[in-house]
C-alpha positions in Angstrom: -156.3 -3.0 -4.0 -152.6 -3.5 -2.8 -151.8 -5.2 0.4 -148.5 -5.1 1.8 -147.4 -7.7 4.5 -144.6 -5.9 6.1 -142.5 -6.0 9.2 -138.9 -4.7 10.0 -138.5 -7.8 12.3 -137.9 -11.0 10.9 -139.5 -14.2 11.5 -143.0 -12.8 12.0 -144.6 -15.1 9.6 -145.2 -12.6 6.8 -144.6 -15.2 4.1 -147.2 -17.7 5.4 -149.7 -14.8 5.7 -149.1 -13.4 2.2 -149.2 -16.7 0.5 -152.3 -17.8 2.4 -154.1 -14.7 2.1 -153.6 -14.5 -1.7 -155.0 -17.9 -1.7 -158.1 -17.0 0.3 -158.8 -14.1 -2.0 -158.1 -16.0 -5.3 -160.5 -18.7 -3.9 -163.3 -15.9 -4.0 -163.2 -15.2 -7.5 -160.5 -12.4 -7.5 -157.6 -11.9 -10.0 -154.6 -12.1 -7.7 -150.9 -11.4 -8.0 -148.1 -12.2 -5.0 -145.3 -10.1 -5.3 -142.2 -11.3 -3.7 -140.4 -8.2 -2.6 -138.1 -9.9 0.0 -134.3 -10.9 -1.6 -134.6 -14.1 0.5 -137.4 -15.1 -2.2 -139.5 -17.0 0.4 -142.8 -16.6 -1.6 -140.9 -17.6 -4.7 -139.6 -20.9 -3.0 -143.3 -21.5 -1.8 -144.7 -21.2 -5.3 -141.7 -23.3 -6.9 -142.5 -26.5 -4.4 -146.0 -26.7 -5.9 -147.0 -29.4 -8.1 -150.6 -28.6 -8.8 -151.5 -25.7 -11.2 -151.3 -22.3 -9.2 -154.1 -20.3 -8.1 -152.3 -17.0 -9.0 -149.0 -15.6 -10.3 -145.9 -15.0 -8.0 -143.2 -12.7 -9.2 -140.1 -11.6 -7.6 -139.8 -7.8 -7.4 -137.1 -7.1 -4.7 -136.1 -3.5 -5.9 -136.5 0.0 -4.4 -138.3 1.1 -7.2 -141.3 -1.1 -6.4 -143.4 1.8 -5.9 -142.8 3.1 -9.4 -142.9 -0.3 -11.3 -146.0 -2.3 -9.4 -148.7 0.1 -10.5 -148.8 -0.9 -14.2 -148.9 -4.5 -13.4 -151.4 -4.3 -10.6 -153.9 -2.7 -13.2 -154.5 -6.1 -14.2 -155.4 -7.6 -11.0 -158.1 -7.2 -8.4 -155.8 -7.6 -5.6 -152.0 -7.6 -5.3 -150.2 -8.8 -2.1 -146.8 -7.8 -1.5 -144.7 -10.3 0.9 -142.3 -7.5 1.9 -138.7 -7.7 3.1 -137.3 -7.4 6.8 -134.4 -5.1 7.9 -134.0 -3.6 4.7 -135.4 0.2 4.9 -135.2 1.0 1.2 -137.3 -2.0 0.0 -139.5 -1.5 3.0 -140.2 2.3 2.1 -141.0 1.2 -1.4 -143.3 -1.7 -0.5 -145.2 0.7 1.9 -145.5 3.4 -0.9 -146.7 0.9 -3.2 -149.4 -0.3 -0.7 -153.1 0.8 -0.1 -153.1 -1.0 3.2 -150.0 -2.3 5.1 -150.7 -5.4 7.3 -147.9 -5.5 10.3 -148.0 -9.1 11.7 -146.7 -9.4 15.2 -146.1 -12.3 17.4 -147.5 -12.5 21.2 -143.9 -11.5 22.2 -142.6 -8.0 23.7 -139.8 -8.1 21.4 -142.1 -8.1 18.4 -144.1 -5.3 20.2 -140.7 -3.2 20.7 -139.5 -4.0 17.3 -142.9 -2.7 15.6 -141.8 1.0 16.3 -139.3 0.8 13.2 -142.3 -0.6 10.9 -144.7 2.1 12.0 -142.0 4.8 11.7 -141.5 3.9 8.0 -145.2 3.9 7.2 -145.4 7.3 9.1 -142.7 8.6 7.0 -144.5 7.2 3.8 -147.7 8.9 4.7 -146.1 12.2 4.4 -146.0 11.5 0.5 -149.2 9.1 0.2 -151.5 10.1 3.1 -154.1 7.6 2.2 -151.9 4.4 3.2 -154.0 2.6 5.8 -152.1 0.2 8.2 -153.2 -2.5 10.9 -151.6 -4.8 13.1 -152.3 -8.6 13.2 -151.4 -11.1 16.1 -150.0 -14.0 14.3 -148.9 -17.4 15.8 -151.1 -16.8 18.6 -151.1 -19.9 21.3 -154.6 -21.3 21.6 -156.3 -20.6 25.0 -153.7 -18.0 26.5 -154.1 -14.4 27.2 -151.0 -13.1 25.8 -152.6 -12.3 22.5 -154.9 -9.7 24.4 -151.8 -8.4 26.1 -150.0 -7.8 23.0 -152.8 -6.1 21.5 -153.1 -3.7 24.4 -149.2 -3.1 24.3 -149.5 -2.3 20.5 -152.3 0.7 21.1 -149.3 3.0 21.8 -148.6 3.1 17.9 -152.2 4.4 16.9 -152.8 1.8 14.1 -155.8 -0.8 14.8 -155.0 -4.0 15.8 -157.3 -6.4 13.7 -159.9 -8.3 15.9 -159.2 -11.9 14.6 -155.7 -13.3 15.5 -154.1 -16.0 13.8 -153.3 -18.9 15.8 -150.2 -21.2 15.7 -151.1 -24.2 13.8 -149.2 -27.3 12.3 -151.3 -27.1 9.2 -149.5 -23.8 7.9 -146.0 -25.8 7.8 -147.7 -28.9 6.3 -149.3 -26.8 3.6 -146.3 -24.7 2.6 -144.1 -27.6 2.2 -146.2 -28.6 -0.8 -146.6 -25.3 -2.0 -150.1 -25.0 -0.8 -152.2 -22.9 1.3 -154.5 -23.9 4.3 -157.5 -23.4 2.3 -156.6 -25.8 -0.1 -155.3 -28.5 2.5 -158.4 -28.3 4.6 -161.1 -25.4 3.5 -163.1 -26.0 6.9 -160.0 -26.0 8.9 -159.6 -23.3 11.7 -156.4 -21.7 10.0 -158.5 -21.3 6.8 -161.4 -19.7 8.6 -159.2 -17.2 10.4 -157.6 -16.5 6.9 -160.9 -15.7 5.5 -161.7 -13.5 8.5 -158.4 -11.8 7.9 -159.1 -10.9 4.3 -162.7 -9.6 5.4 -161.2 -7.3 7.9 -158.6 -6.0 5.5 -161.0 -4.9 3.0 -162.8 -3.0 5.8 -159.4 -1.3 6.8 -158.9 0.2 3.2 -162.5 1.9 3.7 -161.8 3.5 7.0 -160.3 6.9 7.4 -156.5 7.3 8.3 -156.0 6.8 11.8 -155.0 9.8 13.7 -151.9 10.1 15.7 -152.0 10.8 19.3 -150.8 14.4 18.7 -153.7 14.9 16.0 -156.3 13.5 18.6 -155.3 15.9 21.2 -155.3 18.7 18.8 -158.7 17.9 17.7 
């Protein structure tokens, strides 16, 4: 299973999600590979900050032939997670085409909702060549005890991809863990952040088994 964590908007928390999701899946006993497809190399930097033995390998593959080069590597792993690049359409397209499931992080902000249209368009274009690609939104950095996450989820319905039911909340433990090249499940396995990440991993498996989301046009024609 190849999961692409992608959004054409920068600063939505892709690397935080990719690294922590990879750790949760690896801790569950899976062979995991994390692919840094962002020229900024944030996942590689996270890995370099680590002093302990790694839970999984992290490699850099920020090139537009990712979808052609990755399958051979992916065959040796149970789960591959791609930390995608923002604002670089060729790299974004390649990461989407390489993925079975595309996870789109969106912060609880109208700016993020508006910017999501670009990512959705790239996925729709990729589905013309690989129609079994699934996609879903996850609300990231939700402020605890506020309703704005629900409001954003409602606004995202216009794009026809599902919004995963469990949001990821803004928590200090993410930054504290990242500074040491660790994931929250290592820093505190019983933390709310670790629980949220485990829920996200389970939801992504369910997303892969669901049928392709229909567009509004397809639903009207049905």
